[in-house]
All heavy atoms as an XYZ file, in Angstrom:
857
protein
N     -74.735     -4.659      1.768
C     -74.893     -5.303      0.472
C     -75.155     -4.205     -0.553
O     -76.063     -3.399     -0.398
C     -76.053     -6.299      0.538
C     -76.225     -7.105     -0.690
S     -77.275     -8.577     -0.531
C     -78.550     -8.091      0.602
N     -74.340     -4.198     -1.568
C     -74.423     -3.160     -2.587
C     -75.458     -3.541     -3.647
O     -75.427     -4.639     -4.186
C     -73.052     -2.983     -3.244
C     -73.009     -1.885     -4.249
C     -71.614     -1.684     -4.788
C     -71.637     -0.554     -5.793
N     -70.318     -0.255     -6.302
N     -76.385     -2.618     -3.948
C     -77.366     -2.848     -5.016
C     -76.745     -2.465     -6.350
O     -76.101     -1.423     -6.463
C     -78.625     -2.017     -4.782
C     -79.450     -2.510     -3.631
C     -80.753     -1.746     -3.529
C     -81.564     -2.281     -2.378
N     -82.899     -1.703     -2.337
N     -76.957     -3.339     -7.340
C     -76.424     -3.084     -8.675
C     -77.451     -3.465     -9.728
O     -78.288     -4.317     -9.501
C     -75.166     -3.931     -8.933
C     -73.963     -3.567     -8.167
S     -72.564     -4.555     -8.753
C     -71.278     -3.904     -7.730
N     -77.323     -2.842    -10.881
C     -78.075     -3.271    -12.057
C     -77.395     -4.519    -12.603
O     -76.208     -4.757    -12.366
C     -78.098     -2.181    -13.110
C     -78.854     -0.936    -12.679
C     -79.133     -0.085    -13.892
N     -80.216      0.826    -13.773
C     -81.510      0.534    -13.615
N     -81.880     -0.697    -13.519
N     -82.425      1.460    -13.550
N     -78.137     -5.318    -13.351
C     -77.634     -6.600    -13.838
C     -76.382     -6.439    -14.694
O     -75.390     -7.121    -14.493
C     -78.736     -7.333    -14.586
C     -78.340     -8.663    -15.144
C     -78.579     -9.106    -16.402
C     -77.664     -9.740    -14.479
N     -78.083    -10.384    -16.565
C     -77.518    -10.788    -15.391
C     -77.140     -9.914    -13.206
C     -76.887    -12.000    -15.077
C     -76.517    -11.116    -12.889
C     -76.406    -12.131    -13.825
N     -76.398     -5.504    -15.660
C     -75.220     -5.345    -16.522
C     -74.003     -4.892    -15.724
O     -72.884     -5.323    -15.975
C     -75.511     -4.413    -17.703
C     -75.906     -3.026    -17.277
O     -76.317     -2.793    -16.141
N     -75.795     -2.077    -18.185
N     -74.221     -4.038    -14.758
C     -73.141     -3.574    -13.886
C     -72.585     -4.733    -13.047
O     -71.367     -4.873    -12.887
C     -73.694     -2.468    -12.979
C     -72.732     -1.905    -11.983
C     -73.396     -0.918    -11.032
O     -74.624     -0.947    -10.839
O     -72.640     -0.118    -10.451
N     -73.468     -5.589    -12.551
C     -73.024     -6.703    -11.711
C     -72.233     -7.734    -12.516
O     -71.289     -8.325    -12.006
C     -74.207     -7.370    -11.005
O     -75.020     -8.070    -11.920
N     -72.617     -7.939    -13.775
C     -71.876     -8.890    -14.609
C     -70.438     -8.422    -14.808
O     -69.497     -9.215    -14.680
C     -72.572     -9.074    -15.955
C     -73.860     -9.839    -15.841
C     -74.576     -9.935    -17.177
O     -74.152     -9.394    -18.188
N     -75.676    -10.649    -17.184
N     -70.272     -7.147    -15.120
C     -68.922     -6.591    -15.258
C     -68.156     -6.707    -13.943
O     -66.984     -7.089    -13.923
C     -68.972     -5.119    -15.686
C     -69.466     -4.935    -17.107
O     -69.413     -5.907    -17.898
O     -69.908     -3.815    -17.425
N     -68.847     -6.406    -12.852
C     -68.219     -6.465    -11.533
C     -67.752     -7.885    -11.212
O     -66.623     -8.095    -10.765
C     -69.197     -5.976    -10.461
C     -68.599     -5.913     -9.094
C     -67.870     -4.815     -8.690
C     -68.763     -6.972     -8.199
C     -67.309     -4.759     -7.423
C     -68.202     -6.927     -6.932
C     -67.478     -5.811     -6.544
N     -68.609     -8.878    -11.453
C     -68.258    -10.269    -11.147
C     -67.099    -10.766    -12.005
O     -66.293    -11.570    -11.545
C     -69.469    -11.185    -11.304
C     -70.501    -10.985    -10.213
S     -71.872    -12.150    -10.285
C     -72.720    -11.650    -11.776
N     -67.019    -10.296    -13.236
C     -65.924    -10.709    -14.114
C     -64.589    -10.082    -13.710
O     -63.535    -10.578    -14.109
C     -66.240    -10.375    -15.568
C     -67.294    -11.310    -16.139
O     -67.380    -12.476    -15.756
N     -68.095    -10.795    -17.039
N     -64.648     -9.001    -12.943
C     -63.427     -8.309    -12.543
C     -63.096     -8.447    -11.066
O     -62.143     -7.838    -10.592
C     -63.531     -6.821    -12.911
C     -63.553     -6.624    -14.406
O     -62.695     -7.128    -15.112
N     -64.554     -5.920    -14.901
N     -63.888     -9.215    -10.330
C     -63.648     -9.429     -8.907
C     -63.708    -10.922     -8.633
O     -64.569    -11.630     -9.151
C     -64.690     -8.672     -8.072
C     -64.465     -7.184     -8.144
O     -63.675     -6.640     -7.404
N     -65.131     -6.526     -9.088
N     -62.810    -11.389     -7.812
C     -62.643    -12.822     -7.616
C     -63.826    -13.460     -6.891
O     -64.392    -14.443     -7.359
C     -61.331    -13.100     -6.853
C     -61.178    -14.574     -6.559
C     -60.145    -12.597     -7.644
N     -64.237    -12.934     -5.745
C     -65.235    -13.571     -4.884
C     -66.453    -12.676     -4.681
O     -66.333    -11.579     -4.133
C     -64.622    -13.896     -3.523
C     -63.421    -14.787     -3.641
O     -63.415    -15.759     -4.374
N     -62.367    -14.454     -2.908
N     -67.616    -13.181     -5.095
C     -68.845    -12.395     -5.005
C     -69.973    -13.277     -4.474
O     -70.136    -14.421     -4.896
C     -69.251    -11.824     -6.389
C     -70.572    -11.081     -6.314
C     -68.159    -10.915     -6.926
N     -70.761    -12.722     -3.558
C     -72.009    -13.332     -3.122
C     -73.120    -12.489     -3.741
O     -73.259    -11.317     -3.428
C     -72.127    -13.324     -1.599
C     -73.324    -14.060     -1.079
C     -73.192    -15.337     -0.579
C     -74.585    -13.479     -1.103
C     -74.294    -16.038     -0.091
C     -75.686    -14.163     -0.635
C     -75.549    -15.445     -0.130
N     -73.868    -13.078     -4.648
C     -74.916    -12.379     -5.408
C     -76.279    -12.849     -4.938
O     -76.537    -14.052     -4.865
C     -74.747    -12.674     -6.896
C     -75.885    -12.298     -7.842
C     -76.105    -10.789     -7.872
C     -75.597    -12.831     -9.241
N     -77.156    -11.913     -4.633
C     -78.529    -12.229     -4.233
C     -79.488    -11.560     -5.210
O     -79.461    -10.345     -5.369
C     -78.798    -11.740     -2.817
C     -80.179    -12.018     -2.297
S     -80.318    -11.448     -0.571
C     -82.050    -11.692     -0.261
N     -80.308    -12.371     -5.905
C     -81.373    -11.842     -6.748
C     -82.622    -11.679     -5.908
O     -83.020    -12.601     -5.182
C     -81.679    -12.790     -7.915
C     -80.674    -12.741     -9.018
C     -79.809    -13.798     -9.228
C     -80.602    -11.651     -9.863
C     -78.885    -13.781    -10.254
C     -79.680    -11.614    -10.898
C     -78.818    -12.679    -11.093
N     -83.258    -10.527     -6.014
C     -84.468    -10.220     -5.249
C     -85.524     -9.623     -6.172
O     -85.259     -9.366     -7.346
C     -84.152     -9.188     -4.141
O     -83.715     -7.960     -4.746
C     -83.082     -9.700     -3.186
N     -86.706     -9.402     -5.619
C     -87.730     -8.580     -6.254
C     -88.298     -7.666     -5.167
O     -88.130     -7.942     -3.976
C     -88.877     -9.418     -6.863
O     -89.515    -10.156     -5.827
C     -88.361    -10.351     -7.951
N     -88.974     -6.618     -5.568
C     -89.504     -5.660     -4.589
C     -90.657     -6.235     -3.769
O     -90.876     -5.831     -2.641
C     -89.962     -4.389     -5.297
O     -90.976     -4.701     -6.239
N     -91.369     -7.210     -4.302
C     -92.560     -7.759     -3.644
C     -92.284     -9.041     -2.851
O     -93.163     -9.585     -2.203
C     -93.643     -8.046     -4.688
C     -93.135     -8.821     -5.867
C     -92.731     -8.316     -7.063
C     -92.930    -10.234     -5.952
N     -92.286     -9.327     -7.895
C     -92.407    -10.514     -7.234
C     -93.137    -11.299     -5.077
C     -92.091    -11.810     -7.652
C     -92.820    -12.584     -5.499
C     -92.307    -12.818     -6.778
N     -91.076     -9.530     -2.862
C     -90.727    -10.824     -2.262
C     -90.539    -10.711     -0.749
O     -89.599    -10.073     -0.279
C     -89.450    -11.351     -2.918
S     -88.740    -12.791     -2.115
N     -91.426    -11.355      0.001
C     -91.332    -11.354      1.463
C     -90.083    -12.042      1.973
O     -89.419    -11.553      2.897
N     -89.730    -13.195      1.383
C     -88.519    -13.900      1.801
C     -87.272    -13.060      1.531
O     -86.315    -13.100      2.307
C     -88.393    -15.255      1.092
C     -89.276    -16.325      1.702
O     -89.865    -16.091      2.777
O     -89.369    -17.419      1.101
N     -87.290    -12.307      0.437
C     -86.144    -11.446      0.129
C     -85.929    -10.432      1.248
O     -84.801    -10.239      1.713
C     -86.363    -10.705     -1.188
S     -86.508    -11.761     -2.636
N     -87.013     -9.795      1.665
C     -86.918     -8.792      2.725
C     -86.491     -9.429      4.041
O     -85.721     -8.852      4.802
C     -88.245     -8.044      2.879
C     -88.703     -7.329      1.628
C     -87.645     -6.410      1.044
O     -87.002     -5.648      1.761
N     -87.442     -6.469     -0.258
N     -86.998    -10.625      4.311
C     -86.682    -11.326      5.545
C     -85.211    -11.775      5.561
O     -84.570    -11.772      6.609
C     -87.598    -12.542      5.706
C     -87.422    -13.259      7.011
S     -88.668    -14.534      7.316
C     -88.729    -15.427      5.794
N     -84.656    -12.132      4.403
C     -83.298    -12.654      4.341
C     -82.227    -11.555      4.342
O     -81.093    -11.812      4.730
C     -83.121    -13.524      3.092
C     -83.904    -14.820      3.133
S     -83.530    -15.875      4.556
C     -81.810    -16.223      4.316
N     -82.578    -10.352      3.929
C     -81.572     -9.285      3.841
C     -80.807     -9.068      5.147
O     -79.574     -8.962      5.117
C     -82.210     -7.986      3.371
C     -82.408     -7.947      1.888
C     -82.967     -6.606      1.453
C     -83.361     -6.670     -0.008
N     -83.926     -5.394     -0.456
N     -81.470     -9.019      6.321
C     -80.691     -8.840      7.552
C     -79.713     -9.991      7.817
O     -78.612     -9.766      8.321
C     -81.753     -8.772      8.653
C     -83.005     -8.370      7.957
C     -82.906     -8.957      6.587
N     -80.086    -11.210      7.446
C     -79.184    -12.352      7.618
C     -77.958    -12.195      6.718
O     -76.828    -12.439      7.139
C     -79.889    -13.677      7.302
C     -81.041    -13.989      8.214
C     -82.284    -14.269      7.686
C     -80.894    -14.016      9.592
C     -83.357    -14.559      8.510
C     -81.956    -14.310     10.433
C     -83.194    -14.576      9.883
N     -78.208    -11.805      5.475
C     -77.106    -11.629      4.526
C     -76.206    -10.483      4.983
O     -74.976    -10.587      4.932
C     -77.640    -11.364      3.097
C     -78.530    -12.519      2.616
C     -76.492    -11.107      2.127
C     -77.860    -13.849      2.501
N     -76.802     -9.405      5.454
C     -76.015     -8.272      5.932
C     -75.171     -8.656      7.144
O     -74.037     -8.194      7.293
C     -76.924     -7.087      6.229
C     -77.491     -6.481      4.955
C     -78.618     -5.490      5.189
O     -79.081     -5.338      6.349
O     -79.047     -4.865      4.204
N     -75.690     -9.527      8.007
C     -74.921    -10.024      9.165
C     -73.745    -10.869      8.686
O     -72.617    -10.737      9.191
C     -75.845    -10.831     10.079
C     -75.133    -11.568     11.191
C     -74.696    -10.654     12.317
C     -74.280    -11.428     13.549
N     -72.875    -11.687     13.671
N     -73.989    -11.750      7.715
C     -72.905    -12.569      7.153
C     -71.842    -11.657      6.534
O     -70.643    -11.854      6.735
C     -73.454    -13.570      6.119
C     -74.371    -14.592      6.802
C     -72.321    -14.258      5.372
C     -75.205    -15.426      5.845
N     -72.302    -10.657      5.797
C     -71.377     -9.705      5.181
C     -70.535     -9.017      6.251
O     -69.307     -8.890      6.113
C     -72.158     -8.677      4.373
C     -71.303     -7.633      3.706
C     -72.126     -6.621      2.920
O     -73.326     -6.442      3.210
O     -71.554     -6.021      2.011
N     -71.156     -8.591      7.327
C     -70.441     -7.939      8.422
C     -69.439     -8.886      9.067
O     -68.293     -8.506      9.337
C     -71.448     -7.445      9.466
O     -70.784     -6.914     10.578
N     -69.848    -10.136      9.290
C     -68.957    -11.141      9.889
C     -67.753    -11.426      9.000
O     -66.690    -11.789      9.497
C     -69.702    -12.454     10.137
C     -70.723    -12.360     11.252
O     -70.725    -11.351     12.001
O     -71.547    -13.291     11.372
N     -67.931    -11.272      7.689
C     -66.859    -11.598      6.746
C     -66.107    -10.357      6.256
O     -65.323    -10.443      5.311
C     -67.435    -12.381      5.567
C     -68.021    -13.716      6.005
S     -68.526    -14.729      4.642
C     -66.919    -15.234      4.023
N     -66.321     -9.240      6.908
C     -65.657     -7.999      6.530
C     -64.139     -8.208      6.483
O     -63.559     -8.775      7.401
C     -66.008     -6.887      7.519
C     -65.476     -5.552      7.090
O     -65.265     -5.297      5.907
N     -65.244     -4.675      8.050
N     -63.524     -7.782      5.397
C     -62.088     -7.913      5.244
C     -61.634     -9.265      4.721
O     -60.442     -9.545      4.682
N     -62.568    -10.112      4.300
C     -62.208    -11.458      3.852
C     -62.264    -11.618      2.338
O     -62.458    -12.709      1.837
C     -63.112    -12.481      4.514
C     -62.975    -12.480      6.014
C     -62.921    -13.833      6.571
C     -62.680    -13.725      8.057
N     -63.006    -14.864      8.786
N     -62.143    -10.530      1.595
C     -62.049    -10.587      0.133
C     -63.276    -11.208     -0.531
O     -63.152    -12.057     -1.413
C     -60.771    -11.316     -0.292
C     -60.453    -11.096     -1.752
O     -60.829    -10.079     -2.334
N     -59.776    -12.041     -2.359
N     -64.459    -10.797     -0.093
C     -65.703    -11.207     -0.743
C     -66.634     -9.997     -0.733
O     -66.721     -9.275      0.253
C     -66.351    -12.429     -0.053
C     -67.601    -12.872     -0.810
C     -66.612    -12.193      1.397
C     -68.160    -14.217     -0.360
N     -67.301     -9.776     -1.861
C     -68.214     -8.648     -1.999
C     -69.633     -9.178     -2.122
O     -69.893    -10.124     -2.871
C     -67.866     -7.827     -3.250
O     -66.501     -7.403     -3.160
C     -68.765     -6.607     -3.365
N     -70.559     -8.579     -1.397
C     -71.963     -8.960     -1.408
C     -72.744     -7.956     -2.240
O     -72.662     -6.748     -1.990
C     -72.514     -8.992      0.019
C     -71.983    -10.126      0.843
C     -70.677    -10.116      1.312
C     -72.789    -11.209      1.140
C     -70.176    -11.168      2.069
C     -72.300    -12.268      1.894
C     -70.996    -12.248      2.354
N     -73.481     -8.454     -3.244
C     -74.270     -7.563     -4.100
C     -75.692     -8.091     -4.248
O     -75.950     -9.286     -4.114
C     -73.619     -7.346     -5.478
C     -73.474     -8.661     -6.245
C     -72.284     -6.653     -5.340
C     -72.927     -8.475     -7.660
N     -76.598     -7.168     -4.526
C     -78.016     -7.482     -4.729
C     -78.447     -6.953     -6.089
O     -78.115     -5.825     -6.455
C     -78.849     -6.817     -3.631
C     -80.330     -6.970     -3.805
C     -81.135     -6.191     -2.772
O     -80.548     -5.600     -1.835
O     -82.374     -6.157     -2.914
N     -79.192     -7.781     -6.825
C     -79.713     -7.399     -8.138
C     -81.205     -7.716     -8.161
O     -81.622     -8.799     -7.734
C     -78.986     -8.167     -9.271
C     -79.641     -7.914    -10.614
C     -77.517     -7.793     -9.312
N     -82.009     -6.782     -8.669
C     -83.435     -7.029     -8.841
C     -83.631     -7.929    -10.060
O     -83.291     -7.548    -11.184
C     -84.184     -5.707     -9.012
C     -85.679     -5.907     -9.083
O     -86.193     -6.623     -9.934
N     -86.384     -5.263     -8.167
N     -84.152     -9.129     -9.832
C     -84.292    -10.129    -10.902
C     -85.266     -9.684    -11.987
O     -85.074    -10.010    -13.164
C     -84.731    -11.466    -10.317
N     -86.311     -8.948    -11.617
C     -87.270     -8.480    -12.629
C     -86.650     -7.394    -13.502
O     -86.796     -7.428    -14.726
C     -88.544     -7.979    -11.954
C     -89.361     -9.104    -11.368
C     -90.613     -8.610    -10.675
O     -90.557     -7.612     -9.918
O     -91.658     -9.237    -10.888
N     -85.960     -6.442    -12.885
C     -85.306     -5.396    -13.664
C     -84.239     -5.980    -14.579
O     -84.003     -5.478    -15.674
C     -84.690     -4.348    -12.740
C     -85.712     -3.467    -12.062
C     -85.080     -2.462    -11.104
O     -83.832     -2.374    -11.042
O     -85.841     -1.777    -10.413
N     -83.606     -7.063    -14.134
C     -82.566     -7.707    -14.940
C     -83.152     -8.476    -16.116
O     -82.454     -8.804    -17.062
C     -81.745     -8.658    -14.068
N     -84.452     -8.763    -16.056
C     -85.098     -9.509    -17.123
C     -84.804    -11.001    -17.075
O     -84.981    -11.691    -18.075
N     -84.378    -11.486    -15.913
C     -84.059    -12.917    -15.817
C     -84.923    -13.654    -14.793
O     -84.699    -14.832    -14.546
C     -82.566    -13.145    -15.495
C     -82.197    -12.510    -14.173
C     -81.692    -12.636    -16.617
C     -80.809    -12.881    -13.715
N     -85.927    -12.977    -14.223
C     -86.801    -13.657    -13.271
C     -87.592    -14.742    -13.999
O     -88.180    -14.504    -15.041
C     -87.742    -12.659    -12.593
C     -88.647    -13.285    -11.574
C     -88.117    -14.022    -10.528
C     -90.012    -13.137    -11.653
C     -88.938    -14.600     -9.575
C     -90.844    -13.706    -10.709
C     -90.308    -14.443     -9.676
N     -87.535    -15.922    -13.438
C     -88.190    -17.122    -13.968
C     -87.612    -17.567    -15.305
O     -88.297    -18.169    -16.117
C     -89.695    -16.935    -14.043
C     -90.295    -16.787    -12.655
C     -91.771    -16.979    -12.651
N     -92.226    -16.969    -11.269
C     -93.315    -16.386    -10.848
N     -94.121    -15.792    -11.690
N     -93.644    -16.430     -9.579
N     -86.367    -17.257    -15.523
C     -85.637    -17.757    -16.689
C     -84.572    -18.716    -16.199
O     -83.918    -18.464    -15.203
C     -84.953    -16.611    -17.450
C     -85.948    -15.720    -18.148
O     -87.039    -16.143    -18.469
N     -85.570    -14.480    -18.363
N     -84.414    -19.795    -16.893
C     -83.360    -20.727    -16.518
C     -82.113    -20.415    -17.318
O     -82.139    -19.665    -18.283
C     -83.815    -22.162    -16.754
O     -84.109    -22.354    -18.119
N     -81.039    -20.988    -16.921
C     -79.768    -20.761    -17.583
C     -78.675    -20.652    -16.542
O     -78.860    -21.019    -15.388
N     -77.555    -20.124    -16.944
C     -76.417    -19.987    -16.035
C     -76.802    -19.195    -14.790
O     -76.424    -19.546    -13.685
C     -75.262    -19.301    -16.765
C     -74.042    -19.055    -15.912
C     -72.946    -18.406    -16.736
C     -71.754    -18.039    -15.900
N     -70.704    -17.419    -16.715
N     -77.554    -18.128    -14.985
C     -78.001    -17.289    -13.880
C     -79.493    -17.533    -13.671
O     -80.331    -16.743    -14.069
C     -77.701    -15.816    -14.156
C     -76.254    -15.598    -14.397
C     -75.651    -15.384    -15.600
C     -75.208    -15.619    -13.431
N     -74.301    -15.261    -15.442
C     -73.997    -15.401    -14.116
C     -75.175    -15.806    -12.055
C     -72.765    -15.354    -13.464
C     -73.946    -15.761    -11.412
C     -72.765    -15.535    -12.119
N     -79.837    -18.644    -13.078
C     -81.222    -19.069    -12.885
C     -81.842    -18.339    -11.699
O     -81.526    -18.624    -10.551
C     -81.266    -20.580    -12.651
C     -82.671    -21.113    -12.466
O     -83.639    -20.333    -12.555
O     -82.800    -22.322    -12.225
N     -82.689    -17.382    -11.984
C     -83.426    -16.679    -10.936
C     -84.891    -17.064    -11.041
O     -85.779    -16.225    -11.064
C     -83.234    -15.181    -11.070
N     -85.136    -18.368    -11.126
C     -86.513    -18.851    -11.281
C     -87.321    -18.704    -10.001
O     -88.548    -18.721    -10.040
C     -86.519    -20.306    -11.748
O     -85.816    -21.122    -10.846
N     -86.641    -18.573     -8.881
C     -87.289    -18.332     -7.590
C     -86.520    -17.219     -6.904
O     -85.327    -17.042     -7.139
C     -87.246    -19.593     -6.729
C     -87.954    -20.772     -7.342
C     -87.772    -22.007     -6.483
C     -88.409    -23.201     -7.160
N     -88.182    -24.436     -6.417
N     -87.219    -16.483     -6.065
C     -86.538    -15.426     -5.317
C     -86.787    -15.619     -3.824
O     -87.844    -16.089     -3.451
C     -86.974    -14.014     -5.772
C     -86.393    -13.678     -7.117
C     -88.471    -13.837     -5.763
N     -85.807    -15.285     -3.027
C     -84.488    -14.877     -3.462
C     -83.700    -16.055     -4.040
O     -83.954    -17.206     -3.716
C     -83.823    -14.367     -2.183
C     -84.530    -15.070     -1.071
C     -85.924    -15.305     -1.551
N     -82.763    -15.726     -4.916
C     -81.803    -16.682     -5.453
C     -80.422    -16.207     -5.020
O     -80.134    -15.018     -5.050
C     -81.853    -16.738     -6.979
O     -83.070    -17.240     -7.428
N     -79.585    -17.141     -4.614
C     -78.251    -16.829     -4.114
C     -77.213    -17.499     -4.987
O     -77.331    -18.681     -5.289
C     -78.064    -17.344     -2.682
C     -79.210    -17.057     -1.773
C     -80.214    -18.002     -1.573
C     -79.305    -15.844     -1.107
C     -81.281    -17.750     -0.739
C     -80.381    -15.582     -0.257
C     -81.363    -16.544     -0.076
O     -82.415    -16.288      0.759
N     -76.209    -16.766     -5.343
C     -75.101    -17.302     -6.127
C     -73.797    -16.947     -5.431
O     -73.568    -15.783     -5.104
C     -75.074    -16.706     -7.537
C     -76.192    -17.166     -8.406
C     -77.455    -16.609     -8.291
C     -75.989    -18.159     -9.351
C     -78.501    -17.033     -9.096
C     -77.022    -18.592    -10.167
C     -78.285    -18.025    -10.033
N     -72.969    -17.929     -5.226
C     -71.613    -17.699     -4.764
C     -70.748    -17.822     -6.009
O     -70.748    -18.854     -6.681
C     -71.217    -18.715     -3.678
C     -69.775    -18.542     -3.284
C     -72.125    -18.556     -2.465
N     -70.069    -16.736     -6.345
C     -69.392    -16.612     -7.638
C     -67.889    -16.446     -7.432
O     -67.453    -15.606     -6.642
C     -69.947    -15.394     -8.411
C     -69.307    -15.278     -9.774
C     -71.467    -15.472     -8.509
N     -67.123    -17.255     -8.145
C     -65.662    -17.139     -8.115
C     -65.182    -16.936     -9.546
O     -65.506    -17.721    -10.430
C     -65.037    -18.393     -7.512
C     -63.536    -18.261     -7.312
C     -63.024    -19.356     -6.404
C     -61.587    -19.129     -6.018
N     -61.428    -18.188     -4.938
N     -64.444    -15.866     -9.750
C     -63.917    -15.534    -11.081
C     -65.020    -15.508    -12.146
O     -64.832    -16.002    -13.250
C     -62.803    -16.508    -11.474
C     -61.624    -16.442    -10.548
O     -61.205    -15.368    -10.147
N     -61.089    -17.587    -10.173
N     -66.174    -14.963    -11.811
C     -67.267    -14.815    -12.765
C     -68.117    -16.052    -12.987
O     -69.067    -16.018    -13.759
N     -67.806    -17.164    -12.307
C     -68.553    -18.409    -12.494
C     -69.273    -18.811    -11.211
O     -68.672    -18.824    -10.130
C     -67.603    -19.542    -12.907
C     -67.010    -19.361    -14.284
C     -68.057    -19.373    -15.385
O     -68.997    -20.191    -15.317
O     -67.952    -18.551    -16.311
N     -70.570    -19.160    -11.308
C     -71.301    -19.590    -10.105
C     -70.769    -20.914     -9.568
O     -70.553    -21.853    -10.324
C     -72.738    -19.731    -10.590
C     -72.681    -19.756    -12.072
C     -71.393    -19.168    -12.499
N     -70.541    -20.964     -8.247
C     -70.035    -22.167     -7.583
C     -71.103    -22.826     -6.713
O     -71.131    -24.034     -6.590
C     -68.805    -21.843     -6.721
C     -67.647    -21.305     -7.531
C     -67.189    -22.327     -8.551
C     -66.083    -21.775     -9.432
N     -65.766    -22.656    -10.534
N     -71.933    -22.032     -6.059
C     -73.044    -22.538     -5.260
C     -74.281    -21.723     -5.625
O     -74.190    -20.516     -5.823
C     -72.793    -22.383     -3.759
C     -71.698    -23.238     -3.230
N     -71.819    -24.593     -3.075
C     -70.452    -22.915     -2.811
C     -70.684    -25.075     -2.582
N     -69.844    -24.072     -2.422
N     -75.431    -22.401     -5.672
C     -76.696    -21.734     -5.984
C     -77.730    -22.191     -4.970
O     -77.819    -23.381     -4.662
C     -77.171    -22.074     -7.412
C     -76.115    -21.683     -8.440
C     -78.502    -21.376     -7.710
C     -76.387    -22.220     -9.831
N     -78.504    -21.249     -4.457
C     -79.582    -21.568     -3.527
C     -80.796    -20.721     -3.848
O     -80.691    -19.664     -4.474
N     -81.952    -21.202     -3.425
C     -83.209    -20.518     -3.724
C     -84.067    -20.376     -2.474
O     -84.022    -21.227     -1.590
C     -84.022    -21.300     -4.768
C     -83.314    -21.498     -6.063
C     -82.701    -22.701     -6.355
C     -83.248    -20.479     -6.993
C     -82.046    -22.895     -7.560
C     -82.588    -20.654     -8.199
C     -81.988    -21.868     -8.480
N     -84.866    -19.312     -2.470
C     -85.865    -19.025     -1.456
C     -85.237    -18.929     -0.067
O     -84.064    -18.664      0.063
C     -87.000    -20.049     -1.533
C     -87.714    -19.990     -2.886
C     -88.819    -21.004     -3.029
O     -88.704    -22.116     -2.493
O     -89.818    -20.656     -3.692
N     -86.019    -19.134      0.961
C     -85.514    -19.012      2.326
C     -84.496    -20.113      2.588
O     -84.748    -21.279      2.320
C     -86.653    -19.123      3.344
C     -86.168    -18.985      4.752
C     -86.043    -17.738      5.326
C     -85.798    -20.099      5.490
C     -85.569    -17.599      6.625
C     -85.322    -19.976      6.779
C     -85.218    -18.717      7.348
N     -83.331    -19.728      3.086
C     -82.289    -20.695      3.457
C     -81.735    -20.287      4.815
O     -81.646    -19.091      5.110
C     -81.158    -20.716      2.438
C     -81.564    -21.261      1.087
S     -80.156    -21.444     -0.017
C     -79.406    -22.918      0.673
N     -81.359    -21.259      5.632
C     -80.760    -20.909      6.921
C     -79.479    -20.093      6.739
O     -78.696    -20.341      5.819
C     -80.441    -22.280      7.551
C     -81.317    -23.253      6.837
C     -81.502    -22.703      5.457
N     -79.288    -19.129      7.610
C     -78.124    -18.258      7.528
C     -76.828    -19.060      7.590
O     -75.857    -18.711      6.920
C     -78.163    -17.216      8.646
N     -76.816    -20.156      8.352
C     -75.602    -20.966      8.481
C     -75.198    -21.565      7.136
O     -74.016    -21.676      6.821
C     -75.799    -22.098      9.497
C     -76.097    -21.623     10.907
C     -77.568    -21.236     11.113
O     -78.446    -21.723     10.384
O     -77.816    -20.422     12.014
N     -76.182    -21.973      6.339
C     -75.910    -22.551      5.024
C     -75.341    -21.481      4.100
O     -74.340    -21.699      3.407
C     -77.177    -23.181      4.418
C     -76.947    -23.613      2.974
C     -77.638    -24.363      5.264
N     -75.961    -20.313      4.098
C     -75.482    -19.226      3.249
C     -74.082    -18.777      3.652
O     -73.238    -18.495      2.804
C     -76.455    -18.059      3.285
C     -77.834    -18.360      2.699
C     -78.772    -17.192      2.934
C     -77.747    -18.690      1.227
N     -73.821    -18.739      4.950
C     -72.484    -18.359      5.412
C     -71.461    -19.394      4.973
O     -70.363    -19.043      4.537
C     -72.463    -18.192      6.925
C     -71.146    -17.645      7.439
C     -71.190    -17.303      8.895
C     -69.882    -16.668      9.309
N     -69.890    -16.312     10.724
N     -71.811    -20.670      5.059
C     -70.895    -21.722      4.599
C     -70.618    -21.593      3.111
O     -69.474    -21.781      2.672
C     -71.471    -23.101      4.930
N     -71.640    -21.264      2.325
C     -71.436    -21.026      0.886
C     -70.417    -19.911      0.685
O     -69.473    -20.045     -0.090
C     -72.744    -20.620      0.199
C     -73.729    -21.713     -0.088
C     -74.966    -21.394     -0.609
C     -73.460    -23.047      0.160
C     -75.900    -22.378     -0.908
C     -74.387    -24.033     -0.126
C     -75.611    -23.688     -0.657
O     -76.536    -24.651     -0.943
N     -70.635    -18.786      1.370
C     -69.739    -17.632      1.219
C     -68.323    -17.974      1.684
O     -67.347    -17.624      1.015
C     -70.286    -16.433      1.989
N     -68.211    -18.680      2.789
C     -66.894    -19.036      3.330
C     -66.139    -19.999      2.402
O     -64.917    -20.064      2.461
C     -67.021    -19.635      4.718
C     -67.381    -18.590      5.765
C     -67.642    -19.174      7.136
O     -68.003    -20.383      7.231
O     -67.507    -18.426      8.117
N     -66.864    -20.729      1.563
C     -66.200    -21.665      0.669
C     -65.327    -20.947     -0.364
O     -64.472    -21.557     -0.987
C     -67.232    -22.542     -0.054
O     -67.950    -21.798     -1.038
N     -65.517    -19.642     -0.518
C     -64.729    -18.864     -1.471
C     -63.363    -18.463     -0.938
O     -62.460    -18.142     -1.704
C     -65.483    -17.600     -1.891
C     -66.720    -17.792     -2.727
C     -67.441    -16.473     -2.919
C     -66.372    -18.393     -4.070
N     -63.234    -18.439      0.381
C     -61.979    -17.911      0.957
C     -61.146    -18.999      1.600
O     -61.542    -20.087      1.789
C     -62.264    -16.783      1.949
C     -63.253    -17.236      3.024
C     -62.785    -15.570      1.231
C     -63.490    -16.240      4.110
């Protein structure tokens, strides 16, 4: 999973068709616990035209802000197609659910 700054990730999502975006914070226990699951999903989907990225929600200035990119809880997961969020999830989620979200893009 590639770490990006928020402005960099926005440009990336607008120029790439399928993106799995995870908002995290440095102090979030669930974020740390979920990273290996996300990395496994990423590995399982290698070569399937989807990019996995991580953005620090606090550094992005959107933690606990609502809107299109709602990172009111961490981790927050966005499945993005053509720059638009298609699925959104928050906090601890089963890996099977997250994988199904990602697979819905391909």
